[in-house]
LUMLUMDREN-2810 file (N, C-alpha, C; in Angstrom, 1 decimal):
<atoms>
<atom><aa>X</aa><ch>A</ch><at>N</at><xx>-17.6</xx><yy>-43.1</yy><zz>89.6</zz></atom>
<atom><aa>X</aa><ch>A</ch><at>CA</at><xx>-17.2</xx><yy>-44.2</yy><zz>88.8</zz></atom>
<atom><aa>X</aa><ch>A</ch><at>C</at><xx>-16.3</xx><yy>-43.6</yy><zz>87.7</zz></atom>
<atom><aa>X</aa><ch>A</ch><at>N</at><xx>-15.0</xx><yy>-43.9</yy><zz>87.8</zz></atom>
<atom><aa>X</aa><ch>A</ch><at>CA</at><xx>-14.0</xx><yy>-43.5</yy><zz>86.8</zz></atom>
<atom><aa>X</aa><ch>A</ch><at>C</at><xx>-13.4</xx><yy>-44.8</yy><zz>86.2</zz></atom>
<atom><aa>X</aa><ch>A</ch><at>N</at><xx>-13.8</xx><yy>-45.1</yy><zz>84.9</zz></atom>
<atom><aa>X</aa><ch>A</ch><at>CA</at><xx>-13.3</xx><yy>-46.3</yy><zz>84.3</zz></atom>
<atom><aa>X</aa><ch>A</ch><at>C</at><xx>-11.9</xx><yy>-46.0</yy><zz>83.8</zz></atom>
<atom><aa>X</aa><ch>A</ch><at>N</at><xx>-10.9</xx><yy>-46.9</yy><zz>84.2</zz></atom>
<atom><aa>X</aa><ch>A</ch><at>CA</at><xx>-9.5</xx><yy>-46.7</yy><zz>83.8</zz></atom>
<atom><aa>X</aa><ch>A</ch><at>C</at><xx>-9.1</xx><yy>-47.7</yy><zz>82.8</zz></atom>
<atom><aa>X</aa><ch>A</ch><at>N</at><xx>-9.7</xx><yy>-48.9</yy><zz>82.8</zz></atom>
<atom><aa>X</aa><ch>A</ch><at>CA</at><xx>-9.4</xx><yy>-49.9</yy><zz>81.9</zz></atom>
<atom><aa>X</aa><ch>A</ch><at>C</at><xx>-10.6</xx><yy>-50.7</yy><zz>81.4</zz></atom>
<atom><aa>X</aa><ch>A</ch><at>N</at><xx>-10.6</xx><yy>-51.0</yy><zz>80.1</zz></atom>
<atom><aa>X</aa><ch>A</ch><at>CA</at><xx>-11.7</xx><yy>-51.7</yy><zz>79.5</zz></atom>
<atom><aa>X</aa><ch>A</ch><at>C</at><xx>-11.2</xx><yy>-52.9</yy><zz>78.8</zz></atom>
<atom><aa>X</aa><ch>A</ch><at>N</at><xx>-11.7</xx><yy>-54.1</yy><zz>79.1</zz></atom>
<atom><aa>X</aa><ch>A</ch><at>CA</at><xx>-11.4</xx><yy>-55.3</yy><zz>78.3</zz></atom>
<atom><aa>X</aa><ch>A</ch><at>C</at><xx>-12.6</xx><yy>-55.4</yy><zz>77.3</zz></atom>
<atom><aa>X</aa><ch>A</ch><at>N</at><xx>-12.2</xx><yy>-55.5</yy><zz>76.0</zz></atom>
<atom><aa>X</aa><ch>A</ch><at>CA</at><xx>-13.2</xx><yy>-55.6</yy><zz>74.9</zz></atom>
<atom><aa>X</aa><ch>A</ch><at>C</at><xx>-13.1</xx><yy>-56.9</yy><zz>74.2</zz></atom>
<atom><aa>X</aa><ch>A</ch><at>N</at><xx>-14.2</xx><yy>-57.6</yy><zz>74.1</zz></atom>
<atom><aa>X</aa><ch>A</ch><at>CA</at><xx>-14.3</xx><yy>-58.9</yy><zz>73.4</zz></atom>
<atom><aa>X</aa><ch>A</ch><at>C</at><xx>-15.0</xx><yy>-58.6</yy><zz>72.1</zz></atom>
<atom><aa>X</aa><ch>A</ch><at>N</at><xx>-14.2</xx><yy>-58.7</yy><zz>71.0</zz></atom>
<atom><aa>X</aa><ch>A</ch><at>CA</at><xx>-14.8</xx><yy>-58.4</yy><zz>69.7</zz></atom>
<atom><aa>X</aa><ch>A</ch><at>C</at><xx>-15.5</xx><yy>-59.6</yy><zz>69.1</zz></atom>
<atom><aa>X</aa><ch>A</ch><at>N</at><xx>-16.5</xx><yy>-59.4</yy><zz>68.3</zz></atom>
<atom><aa>X</aa><ch>A</ch><at>CA</at><xx>-17.2</xx><yy>-60.4</yy><zz>67.6</zz></atom>
<atom><aa>X</aa><ch>A</ch><at>C</at><xx>-17.8</xx><yy>-59.8</yy><zz>66.3</zz></atom>
<atom><aa>X</aa><ch>A</ch><at>N</at><xx>-18.6</xx><yy>-60.6</yy><zz>65.6</zz></atom>
<atom><aa>X</aa><ch>A</ch><at>CA</at><xx>-19.2</xx><yy>-60.1</yy><zz>64.4</zz></atom>
<atom><aa>X</aa><ch>A</ch><at>C</at><xx>-20.1</xx><yy>-58.9</yy><zz>64.6</zz></atom>
<atom><aa>X</aa><ch>A</ch><at>N</at><xx>-21.1</xx><yy>-59.1</yy><zz>65.5</zz></atom>
<atom><aa>X</aa><ch>A</ch><at>CA</at><xx>-22.1</xx><yy>-58.0</yy><zz>65.6</zz></atom>
<atom><aa>X</aa><ch>A</ch><at>C</at><xx>-22.4</xx><yy>-57.6</yy><zz>67.0</zz></atom>
<atom><aa>X</aa><ch>A</ch><at>N</at><xx>-22.0</xx><yy>-58.4</yy><zz>68.0</zz></atom>
<atom><aa>X</aa><ch>A</ch><at>CA</at><xx>-22.2</xx><yy>-58.1</yy><zz>69.4</zz></atom>
<atom><aa>X</aa><ch>A</ch><at>C</at><xx>-20.9</xx><yy>-58.1</yy><zz>70.2</zz></atom>
<atom><aa>X</aa><ch>A</ch><at>N</at><xx>-20.6</xx><yy>-57.1</yy><zz>70.8</zz></atom>
<atom><aa>X</aa><ch>A</ch><at>CA</at><xx>-19.3</xx><yy>-56.9</yy><zz>71.6</zz></atom>
<atom><aa>X</aa><ch>A</ch><at>C</at><xx>-19.6</xx><yy>-56.9</yy><zz>73.1</zz></atom>
<atom><aa>X</aa><ch>A</ch><at>N</at><xx>-18.6</xx><yy>-57.4</yy><zz>73.9</zz></atom>
<atom><aa>X</aa><ch>A</ch><at>CA</at><xx>-18.8</xx><yy>-57.3</yy><zz>75.3</zz></atom>
<atom><aa>X</aa><ch>A</ch><at>C</at><xx>-17.7</xx><yy>-56.5</yy><zz>75.9</zz></atom>
<atom><aa>X</aa><ch>A</ch><at>N</at><xx>-18.0</xx><yy>-55.5</yy><zz>76.7</zz></atom>
<atom><aa>X</aa><ch>A</ch><at>CA</at><xx>-17.1</xx><yy>-54.6</yy><zz>77.4</zz></atom>
<atom><aa>X</aa><ch>A</ch><at>C</at><xx>-17.1</xx><yy>-54.8</yy><zz>78.9</zz></atom>
<atom><aa>X</aa><ch>A</ch><at>N</at><xx>-15.9</xx><yy>-54.9</yy><zz>79.5</zz></atom>
<atom><aa>X</aa><ch>A</ch><at>CA</at><xx>-15.8</xx><yy>-55.0</yy><zz>80.9</zz></atom>
<atom><aa>X</aa><ch>A</ch><at>C</at><xx>-14.9</xx><yy>-54.0</yy><zz>81.4</zz></atom>
<atom><aa>X</aa><ch>A</ch><at>N</at><xx>-15.4</xx><yy>-53.0</yy><zz>82.2</zz></atom>
<atom><aa>X</aa><ch>A</ch><at>CA</at><xx>-14.6</xx><yy>-51.9</yy><zz>82.7</zz></atom>
<atom><aa>X</aa><ch>A</ch><at>C</at><xx>-14.3</xx><yy>-52.0</yy><zz>84.2</zz></atom>
<atom><aa>X</aa><ch>A</ch><at>N</at><xx>-13.1</xx><yy>-51.5</yy><zz>84.6</zz></atom>
<atom><aa>X</aa><ch>A</ch><at>CA</at><xx>-12.7</xx><yy>-51.5</yy><zz>86.0</zz></atom>
<atom><aa>X</aa><ch>A</ch><at>C</at><xx>-12.2</xx><yy>-50.1</yy><zz>86.3</zz></atom>
<atom><aa>X</aa><ch>A</ch><at>N</at><xx>-12.3</xx><yy>-49.8</yy><zz>87.6</zz></atom>
<atom><aa>X</aa><ch>A</ch><at>CA</at><xx>-11.7</xx><yy>-48.5</yy><zz>88.1</zz></atom>
<atom><aa>X</aa><ch>A</ch><at>C</at><xx>-10.3</xx><yy>-48.7</yy><zz>88.5</zz></atom>
<atom><aa>X</aa><ch>A</ch><at>N</at><xx>-9.7</xx><yy>-47.6</yy><zz>89.1</zz></atom>
<atom><aa>X</aa><ch>A</ch><at>CA</at><xx>-8.3</xx><yy>-47.7</yy><zz>89.5</zz></atom>
<atom><aa>X</aa><ch>A</ch><at>C</at><xx>-8.0</xx><yy>-48.7</yy><zz>90.6</zz></atom>
<atom><aa>X</aa><ch>A</ch><at>N</at><xx>-9.0</xx><yy>-49.1</yy><zz>91.3</zz></atom>
<atom><aa>X</aa><ch>A</ch><at>CA</at><xx>-8.8</xx><yy>-50.2</yy><zz>92.4</zz></atom>
<atom><aa>X</aa><ch>A</ch><at>C</at><xx>-9.0</xx><yy>-51.6</yy><zz>91.8</zz></atom>
<atom><aa>X</aa><ch>A</ch><at>N</at><xx>-9.5</xx><yy>-51.7</yy><zz>90.6</zz></atom>
<atom><aa>X</aa><ch>A</ch><at>CA</at><xx>-9.7</xx><yy>-53.0</yy><zz>90.0</zz></atom>
<atom><aa>X</aa><ch>A</ch><at>C</at><xx>-11.1</xx><yy>-53.5</yy><zz>90.2</zz></atom>
<atom><aa>X</aa><ch>A</ch><at>N</at><xx>-12.0</xx><yy>-52.6</yy><zz>90.8</zz></atom>
<atom><aa>X</aa><ch>A</ch><at>CA</at><xx>-13.4</xx><yy>-53.0</yy><zz>91.0</zz></atom>
<atom><aa>X</aa><ch>A</ch><at>C</at><xx>-14.2</xx><yy>-52.9</yy><zz>89.6</zz></atom>
<atom><aa>X</aa><ch>A</ch><at>N</at><xx>-15.0</xx><yy>-53.8</yy><zz>89.4</zz></atom>
<atom><aa>X</aa><ch>A</ch><at>CA</at><xx>-15.8</xx><yy>-53.8</yy><zz>88.2</zz></atom>
<atom><aa>X</aa><ch>A</ch><at>C</at><xx>-16.8</xx><yy>-52.7</yy><zz>88.3</zz></atom>
<atom><aa>X</aa><ch>A</ch><at>N</at><xx>-16.8</xx><yy>-51.8</yy><zz>87.3</zz></atom>
<atom><aa>X</aa><ch>A</ch><at>CA</at><xx>-17.8</xx><yy>-50.7</yy><zz>87.2</zz></atom>
<atom><aa>X</aa><ch>A</ch><at>C</at><xx>-18.6</xx><yy>-50.7</yy><zz>85.9</zz></atom>
<atom><aa>X</aa><ch>A</ch><at>N</at><xx>-18.3</xx><yy>-51.6</yy><zz>85.0</zz></atom>
<atom><aa>X</aa><ch>A</ch><at>CA</at><xx>-19.0</xx><yy>-51.6</yy><zz>83.8</zz></atom>
<atom><aa>X</aa><ch>A</ch><at>C</at><xx>-19.0</xx><yy>-53.1</yy><zz>83.2</zz></atom>
<atom><aa>X</aa><ch>A</ch><at>N</at><xx>-20.2</xx><yy>-53.6</yy><zz>82.9</zz></atom>
<atom><aa>X</aa><ch>A</ch><at>CA</at><xx>-20.3</xx><yy>-54.8</yy><zz>82.1</zz></atom>
<atom><aa>X</aa><ch>A</ch><at>C</at><xx>-21.4</xx><yy>-54.5</yy><zz>81.1</zz></atom>
<atom><aa>X</aa><ch>A</ch><at>N</at><xx>-21.0</xx><yy>-54.4</yy><zz>79.9</zz></atom>
<atom><aa>X</aa><ch>A</ch><at>CA</at><xx>-21.9</xx><yy>-53.9</yy><zz>78.9</zz></atom>
<atom><aa>X</aa><ch>A</ch><at>C</at><xx>-21.8</xx><yy>-54.7</yy><zz>77.6</zz></atom>
<atom><aa>X</aa><ch>A</ch><at>N</at><xx>-23.0</xx><yy>-55.0</yy><zz>77.0</zz></atom>
<atom><aa>X</aa><ch>A</ch><at>CA</at><xx>-23.1</xx><yy>-55.7</yy><zz>75.8</zz></atom>
<atom><aa>X</aa><ch>A</ch><at>C</at><xx>-23.4</xx><yy>-54.6</yy><zz>74.7</zz></atom>
<atom><aa>X</aa><ch>A</ch><at>N</at><xx>-22.6</xx><yy>-54.5</yy><zz>73.7</zz></atom>
<atom><aa>X</aa><ch>A</ch><at>CA</at><xx>-22.7</xx><yy>-53.5</yy><zz>72.7</zz></atom>
<atom><aa>X</aa><ch>A</ch><at>C</at><xx>-22.9</xx><yy>-54.1</yy><zz>71.3</zz></atom>
<atom><aa>X</aa><ch>A</ch><at>N</at><xx>-23.9</xx><yy>-53.6</yy><zz>70.6</zz></atom>
<atom><aa>X</aa><ch>A</ch><at>CA</at><xx>-24.0</xx><yy>-54.0</yy><zz>69.2</zz></atom>
<atom><aa>X</aa><ch>A</ch><at>C</at><xx>-23.1</xx><yy>-53.1</yy><zz>68.4</zz></atom>
<atom><aa>X</aa><ch>A</ch><at>N</at><xx>-22.7</xx><yy>-53.5</yy><zz>67.2</zz></atom>
<atom><aa>X</aa><ch>A</ch><at>CA</at><xx>-21.8</xx><yy>-52.8</yy><zz>66.3</zz></atom>
<atom><aa>X</aa><ch>A</ch><at>C</at><xx>-22.1</xx><yy>-51.3</yy><zz>66.2</zz></atom>
<atom><aa>X</aa><ch>A</ch><at>N</at><xx>-23.4</xx><yy>-51.0</yy><zz>66.0</zz></atom>
<atom><aa>X</aa><ch>A</ch><at>CA</at><xx>-23.7</xx><yy>-49.6</yy><zz>65.8</zz></atom>
<atom><aa>X</aa><ch>A</ch><at>C</at><xx>-23.6</xx><yy>-48.8</yy><zz>67.1</zz></atom>
<atom><aa>X</aa><ch>A</ch><at>N</at><xx>-23.5</xx><yy>-49.4</yy><zz>68.3</zz></atom>
<atom><aa>X</aa><ch>A</ch><at>CA</at><xx>-23.4</xx><yy>-48.7</yy><zz>69.5</zz></atom>
<atom><aa>X</aa><ch>A</ch><at>C</at><xx>-22.0</xx><yy>-48.5</yy><zz>69.9</zz></atom>
<atom><aa>X</aa><ch>A</ch><at>N</at><xx>-21.0</xx><yy>-49.1</yy><zz>69.3</zz></atom>
<atom><aa>X</aa><ch>A</ch><at>CA</at><xx>-19.6</xx><yy>-49.0</yy><zz>69.7</zz></atom>
<atom><aa>X</aa><ch>A</ch><at>C</at><xx>-19.1</xx><yy>-47.6</yy><zz>69.6</zz></atom>
<atom><aa>X</aa><ch>A</ch><at>N</at><xx>-19.2</xx><yy>-46.9</yy><zz>68.5</zz></atom>
<atom><aa>X</aa><ch>A</ch><at>CA</at><xx>-18.6</xx><yy>-45.5</yy><zz>68.4</zz></atom>
<atom><aa>X</aa><ch>A</ch><at>C</at><xx>-19.3</xx><yy>-44.5</yy><zz>69.3</zz></atom>
<atom><aa>X</aa><ch>A</ch><at>N</at><xx>-20.6</xx><yy>-44.5</yy><zz>69.4</zz></atom>
<atom><aa>X</aa><ch>A</ch><at>CA</at><xx>-21.2</xx><yy>-43.6</yy><zz>70.4</zz></atom>
<atom><aa>X</aa><ch>A</ch><at>C</at><xx>-20.8</xx><yy>-43.8</yy><zz>71.8</zz></atom>
<atom><aa>X</aa><ch>A</ch><at>N</at><xx>-20.7</xx><yy>-45.1</yy><zz>72.2</zz></atom>
<atom><aa>X</aa><ch>A</ch><at>CA</at><xx>-20.4</xx><yy>-45.4</yy><zz>73.6</zz></atom>
<atom><aa>X</aa><ch>A</ch><at>C</at><xx>-18.9</xx><yy>-45.0</yy><zz>73.9</zz></atom>
<atom><aa>X</aa><ch>A</ch><at>N</at><xx>-18.0</xx><yy>-45.4</yy><zz>73.1</zz></atom>
<atom><aa>X</aa><ch>A</ch><at>CA</at><xx>-16.6</xx><yy>-45.1</yy><zz>73.3</zz></atom>
<atom><aa>X</aa><ch>A</ch><at>C</at><xx>-16.2</xx><yy>-43.6</yy><zz>73.1</zz></atom>
<atom><aa>X</aa><ch>A</ch><at>N</at><xx>-17.0</xx><yy>-42.9</yy><zz>72.3</zz></atom>
<atom><aa>X</aa><ch>A</ch><at>CA</at><xx>-16.7</xx><yy>-41.5</yy><zz>72.1</zz></atom>
<atom><aa>X</aa><ch>A</ch><at>C</at><xx>-17.1</xx><yy>-40.7</yy><zz>73.3</zz></atom>
<atom><aa>X</aa><ch>A</ch><at>N</at><xx>-18.1</xx><yy>-41.2</yy><zz>74.1</zz></atom>
<atom><aa>X</aa><ch>A</ch><at>CA</at><xx>-18.5</xx><yy>-40.5</yy><zz>75.4</zz></atom>
<atom><aa>X</aa><ch>A</ch><at>C</at><xx>-17.7</xx><yy>-40.9</yy><zz>76.6</zz></atom>
<atom><aa>X</aa><ch>A</ch><at>N</at><xx>-16.9</xx><yy>-42.0</yy><zz>76.5</zz></atom>
<atom><aa>X</aa><ch>A</ch><at>CA</at><xx>-16.1</xx><yy>-42.5</yy><zz>77.6</zz></atom>
<atom><aa>X</aa><ch>A</ch><at>C</at><xx>-14.8</xx><yy>-41.7</yy><zz>77.6</zz></atom>
<atom><aa>X</aa><ch>A</ch><at>N</at><xx>-14.5</xx><yy>-41.2</yy><zz>78.8</zz></atom>
<atom><aa>X</aa><ch>A</ch><at>CA</at><xx>-13.2</xx><yy>-40.5</yy><zz>79.0</zz></atom>
<atom><aa>X</aa><ch>A</ch><at>C</at><xx>-12.0</xx><yy>-41.4</yy><zz>78.5</zz></atom>
<atom><aa>X</aa><ch>A</ch><at>N</at><xx>-10.9</xx><yy>-40.9</yy><zz>78.0</zz></atom>
<atom><aa>X</aa><ch>A</ch><at>CA</at><xx>-9.8</xx><yy>-41.7</yy><zz>77.6</zz></atom>
<atom><aa>X</aa><ch>A</ch><at>C</at><xx>-9.4</xx><yy>-42.7</yy><zz>78.6</zz></atom>
<atom><aa>X</aa><ch>A</ch><at>N</at><xx>-9.2</xx><yy>-43.9</yy><zz>78.2</zz></atom>
<atom><aa>X</aa><ch>A</ch><at>CA</at><xx>-8.8</xx><yy>-45.0</yy><zz>79.1</zz></atom>
<atom><aa>X</aa><ch>A</ch><at>C</at><xx>-8.0</xx><yy>-46.0</yy><zz>78.3</zz></atom>
<atom><aa>X</aa><ch>A</ch><at>N</at><xx>-7.5</xx><yy>-47.0</yy><zz>79.1</zz></atom>
<atom><aa>X</aa><ch>A</ch><at>CA</at><xx>-6.8</xx><yy>-48.1</yy><zz>78.5</zz></atom>
<atom><aa>X</aa><ch>A</ch><at>C</at><xx>-7.8</xx><yy>-49.2</yy><zz>78.0</zz></atom>
<atom><aa>X</aa><ch>A</ch><at>N</at><xx>-7.7</xx><yy>-49.6</yy><zz>76.8</zz></atom>
<atom><aa>X</aa><ch>A</ch><at>CA</at><xx>-8.6</xx><yy>-50.6</yy><zz>76.2</zz></atom>
<atom><aa>X</aa><ch>A</ch><at>C</at><xx>-7.7</xx><yy>-51.8</yy><zz>75.7</zz></atom>
<atom><aa>X</aa><ch>A</ch><at>N</at><xx>-8.0</xx><yy>-53.0</yy><zz>76.3</zz></atom>
<atom><aa>X</aa><ch>A</ch><at>CA</at><xx>-7.3</xx><yy>-54.2</yy><zz>75.8</zz></atom>
<atom><aa>X</aa><ch>A</ch><at>C</at><xx>-8.2</xx><yy>-55.1</yy><zz>75.1</zz></atom>
<atom><aa>X</aa><ch>A</ch><at>N</at><xx>-7.7</xx><yy>-55.6</yy><zz>74.0</zz></atom>
<atom><aa>X</aa><ch>A</ch><at>CA</at><xx>-8.6</xx><yy>-56.6</yy><zz>73.2</zz></atom>
<atom><aa>X</aa><ch>A</ch><at>C</at><xx>-7.7</xx><yy>-57.6</yy><zz>72.5</zz></atom>
<atom><aa>X</aa><ch>A</ch><at>N</at><xx>-8.2</xx><yy>-58.7</yy><zz>72.2</zz></atom>
<atom><aa>X</aa><ch>A</ch><at>CA</at><xx>-7.5</xx><yy>-59.8</yy><zz>71.6</zz></atom>
<atom><aa>X</aa><ch>A</ch><at>C</at><xx>-7.2</xx><yy>-59.4</yy><zz>70.1</zz></atom>
<atom><aa>X</aa><ch>A</ch><at>N</at><xx>-6.0</xx><yy>-59.7</yy><zz>69.7</zz></atom>
<atom><aa>X</aa><ch>A</ch><at>CA</at><xx>-5.6</xx><yy>-59.4</yy><zz>68.3</zz></atom>
<atom><aa>X</aa><ch>A</ch><at>C</at><xx>-6.3</xx><yy>-60.4</yy><zz>67.4</zz></atom>
<atom><aa>X</aa><ch>A</ch><at>N</at><xx>-7.2</xx><yy>-59.9</yy><zz>66.6</zz></atom>
<atom><aa>X</aa><ch>A</ch><at>CA</at><xx>-7.9</xx><yy>-60.8</yy><zz>65.7</zz></atom>
<atom><aa>X</aa><ch>A</ch><at>C</at><xx>-8.1</xx><yy>-60.0</yy><zz>64.4</zz></atom>
<atom><aa>X</aa><ch>A</ch><at>N</at><xx>-8.9</xx><yy>-60.5</yy><zz>63.5</zz></atom>
<atom><aa>X</aa><ch>A</ch><at>CA</at><xx>-9.1</xx><yy>-60.0</yy><zz>62.2</zz></atom>
<atom><aa>X</aa><ch>A</ch><at>C</at><xx>-9.5</xx><yy>-58.5</yy><zz>62.2</zz></atom>
<atom><aa>X</aa><ch>A</ch><at>N</at><xx>-10.4</xx><yy>-58.1</yy><zz>63.0</zz></atom>
<atom><aa>X</aa><ch>A</ch><at>CA</at><xx>-10.9</xx><yy>-56.7</yy><zz>63.0</zz></atom>
<atom><aa>X</aa><ch>A</ch><at>C</at><xx>-10.3</xx><yy>-55.9</yy><zz>64.1</zz></atom>
<atom><aa>X</aa><ch>A</ch><at>N</at><xx>-9.4</xx><yy>-56.4</yy><zz>64.9</zz></atom>
<atom><aa>X</aa><ch>A</ch><at>CA</at><xx>-8.9</xx><yy>-55.7</yy><zz>66.0</zz></atom>
<atom><aa>X</aa><ch>A</ch><at>C</at><xx>-8.1</xx><yy>-54.4</yy><zz>65.6</zz></atom>
<atom><aa>X</aa><ch>A</ch><at>N</at><xx>-7.4</xx><yy>-54.5</yy><zz>64.5</zz></atom>
<atom><aa>X</aa><ch>A</ch><at>CA</at><xx>-6.6</xx><yy>-53.4</yy><zz>64.1</zz></atom>
<atom><aa>X</aa><ch>A</ch><at>C</at><xx>-7.5</xx><yy>-52.2</yy><zz>63.7</zz></atom>
<atom><aa>X</aa><ch>A</ch><at>N</at><xx>-8.6</xx><yy>-52.5</yy><zz>63.0</zz></atom>
<atom><aa>X</aa><ch>A</ch><at>CA</at><xx>-9.5</xx><yy>-51.5</yy><zz>62.7</zz></atom>
<atom><aa>X</aa><ch>A</ch><at>C</at><xx>-10.1</xx><yy>-50.8</yy><zz>63.9</zz></atom>
<atom><aa>X</aa><ch>A</ch><at>N</at><xx>-10.5</xx><yy>-51.6</yy><zz>64.9</zz></atom>
<atom><aa>X</aa><ch>A</ch><at>CA</at><xx>-11.1</xx><yy>-51.0</yy><zz>66.1</zz></atom>
<atom><aa>X</aa><ch>A</ch><at>C</at><xx>-10.0</xx><yy>-50.3</yy><zz>66.9</zz></atom>
<atom><aa>X</aa><ch>A</ch><at>N</at><xx>-8.8</xx><yy>-50.8</yy><zz>66.9</zz></atom>
<atom><aa>X</aa><ch>A</ch><at>CA</at><xx>-7.7</xx><yy>-50.1</yy><zz>67.7</zz></atom>
<atom><aa>X</aa><ch>A</ch><at>C</at><xx>-7.4</xx><yy>-48.8</yy><zz>67.1</zz></atom>
<atom><aa>X</aa><ch>A</ch><at>N</at><xx>-7.4</xx><yy>-48.6</yy><zz>65.8</zz></atom>
<atom><aa>X</aa><ch>A</ch><at>CA</at><xx>-7.1</xx><yy>-47.3</yy><zz>65.1</zz></atom>
<atom><aa>X</aa><ch>A</ch><at>C</at><xx>-8.3</xx><yy>-46.4</yy><zz>65.4</zz></atom>
<atom><aa>X</aa><ch>A</ch><at>N</at><xx>-9.5</xx><yy>-46.9</yy><zz>65.3</zz></atom>
<atom><aa>X</aa><ch>A</ch><at>CA</at><xx>-10.7</xx><yy>-46.0</yy><zz>65.6</zz></atom>
<atom><aa>X</aa><ch>A</ch><at>C</at><xx>-10.7</xx><yy>-45.5</yy><zz>67.0</zz></atom>
<atom><aa>X</aa><ch>A</ch><at>N</at><xx>-10.5</xx><yy>-46.4</yy><zz>68.0</zz></atom>
<atom><aa>X</aa><ch>A</ch><at>CA</at><xx>-10.5</xx><yy>-46.1</yy><zz>69.4</zz></atom>
<atom><aa>X</aa><ch>A</ch><at>C</at><xx>-9.4</xx><yy>-45.2</yy><zz>69.8</zz></atom>
<atom><aa>X</aa><ch>A</ch><at>N</at><xx>-8.2</xx><yy>-45.4</yy><zz>69.2</zz></atom>
<atom><aa>X</aa><ch>A</ch><at>CA</at><xx>-7.0</xx><yy>-44.6</yy><zz>69.5</zz></atom>
<atom><aa>X</aa><ch>A</ch><at>C</at><xx>-7.3</xx><yy>-43.1</yy><zz>68.9</zz></atom>
<atom><aa>X</aa><ch>A</ch><at>N</at><xx>-8.0</xx><yy>-43.0</yy><zz>67.8</zz></atom>
<atom><aa>X</aa><ch>A</ch><at>CA</at><xx>-8.3</xx><yy>-41.7</yy><zz>67.3</zz></atom>
<atom><aa>X</aa><ch>A</ch><at>C</at><xx>-9.2</xx><yy>-40.9</yy><zz>68.2</zz></atom>
<atom><aa>X</aa><ch>A</ch><at>N</at><xx>-9.9</xx><yy>-41.6</yy><zz>69.1</zz></atom>
<atom><aa>X</aa><ch>A</ch><at>CA</at><xx>-10.8</xx><yy>-41.0</yy><zz>70.1</zz></atom>
<atom><aa>X</aa><ch>A</ch><at>C</at><xx>-10.0</xx><yy>-40.6</yy><zz>71.3</zz></atom>
<atom><aa>X</aa><ch>A</ch><at>N</at><xx>-8.8</xx><yy>-40.9</yy><zz>71.4</zz></atom>
<atom><aa>X</aa><ch>A</ch><at>CA</at><xx>-8.0</xx><yy>-40.6</yy><zz>72.6</zz></atom>
<atom><aa>X</aa><ch>A</ch><at>C</at><xx>-7.7</xx><yy>-41.7</yy><zz>73.5</zz></atom>
<atom><aa>X</aa><ch>A</ch><at>N</at><xx>-8.2</xx><yy>-42.9</yy><zz>73.3</zz></atom>
<atom><aa>X</aa><ch>A</ch><at>CA</at><xx>-8.0</xx><yy>-44.1</yy><zz>74.1</zz></atom>
<atom><aa>X</aa><ch>A</ch><at>C</at><xx>-6.6</xx><yy>-44.7</yy><zz>73.8</zz></atom>
<atom><aa>X</aa><ch>A</ch><at>N</at><xx>-6.0</xx><yy>-45.3</yy><zz>74.8</zz></atom>
<atom><aa>X</aa><ch>A</ch><at>CA</at><xx>-4.8</xx><yy>-46.1</yy><zz>74.6</zz></atom>
<atom><aa>X</aa><ch>A</ch><at>C</at><xx>-5.2</xx><yy>-47.5</yy><zz>74.4</zz></atom>
<atom><aa>X</aa><ch>A</ch><at>N</at><xx>-4.9</xx><yy>-48.1</yy><zz>73.3</zz></atom>
<atom><aa>X</aa><ch>A</ch><at>CA</at><xx>-5.3</xx><yy>-49.5</yy><zz>72.9</zz></atom>
<atom><aa>X</aa><ch>A</ch><at>C</at><xx>-4.1</xx><yy>-50.4</yy><zz>72.9</zz></atom>
<atom><aa>X</aa><ch>A</ch><at>N</at><xx>-4.3</xx><yy>-51.6</yy><zz>73.5</zz></atom>
<atom><aa>X</aa><ch>A</ch><at>CA</at><xx>-3.3</xx><yy>-52.6</yy><zz>73.5</zz></atom>
<atom><aa>X</aa><ch>A</ch><at>C</at><xx>-3.9</xx><yy>-53.9</yy><zz>72.9</zz></atom>
<atom><aa>X</aa><ch>A</ch><at>N</at><xx>-3.3</xx><yy>-54.4</yy><zz>71.9</zz></atom>
<atom><aa>X</aa><ch>A</ch><at>CA</at><xx>-3.7</xx><yy>-55.7</yy><zz>71.3</zz></atom>
<atom><aa>X</aa><ch>A</ch><at>C</at><xx>-3.0</xx><yy>-56.8</yy><zz>72.0</zz></atom>
<atom><aa>X</aa><ch>A</ch><at>N</at><xx>-3.7</xx><yy>-57.8</yy><zz>72.4</zz></atom>
<atom><aa>X</aa><ch>A</ch><at>CA</at><xx>-3.2</xx><yy>-59.0</yy><zz>73.1</zz></atom>
<atom><aa>X</aa><ch>A</ch><at>C</at><xx>-3.2</xx><yy>-60.2</yy><zz>72.2</zz></atom>
<atom><aa>X</aa><ch>A</ch><at>N</at><xx>-2.0</xx><yy>-60.8</yy><zz>71.9</zz></atom>
<atom><aa>X</aa><ch>A</ch><at>CA</at><xx>-1.9</xx><yy>-61.9</yy><zz>71.1</zz></atom>
<atom><aa>X</aa><ch>A</ch><at>C</at><xx>-2.6</xx><yy>-63.1</yy><zz>71.7</zz></atom>
<atom><aa>X</aa><ch>A</ch><at>N</at><xx>-3.3</xx><yy>-63.9</yy><zz>70.9</zz></atom>
<atom><aa>X</aa><ch>A</ch><at>CA</at><xx>-3.9</xx><yy>-65.1</yy><zz>71.4</zz></atom>
<atom><aa>X</aa><ch>A</ch><at>C</at><xx>-2.8</xx><yy>-66.2</yy><zz>71.7</zz></atom>
<atom><aa>X</aa><ch>A</ch><at>N</at><xx>-2.9</xx><yy>-66.8</yy><zz>72.9</zz></atom>
<atom><aa>X</aa><ch>A</ch><at>CA</at><xx>-1.9</xx><yy>-67.8</yy><zz>73.2</zz></atom>
<atom><aa>X</aa><ch>A</ch><at>C</at><xx>-2.0</xx><yy>-69.0</yy><zz>72.3</zz></atom>
<atom><aa>X</aa><ch>A</ch><at>N</at><xx>-0.9</xx><yy>-69.6</yy><zz>71.9</zz></atom>
<atom><aa>X</aa><ch>A</ch><at>CA</at><xx>-1.0</xx><yy>-70.8</yy><zz>71.0</zz></atom>
<atom><aa>X</aa><ch>A</ch><at>C</at><xx>-0.7</xx><yy>-72.0</yy><zz>71.8</zz></atom>
</atoms>
């Protein structure tokens, strides 16, 4: 199981992560509390992480990028 891409749904206290491998097969569906975010992503090999651009997204993007992940913020469609 090699996670290549993670979609991350940000919220106040509980986050949802959905990871896929290079073939696009789902290999991770995980609910994370705020205190679990840093330990989980620090153990994950560097991968692409996509998240909706919202109020806290820039903080998480900087934090995850410092761990070696490539982070892309996706603007919310209007």
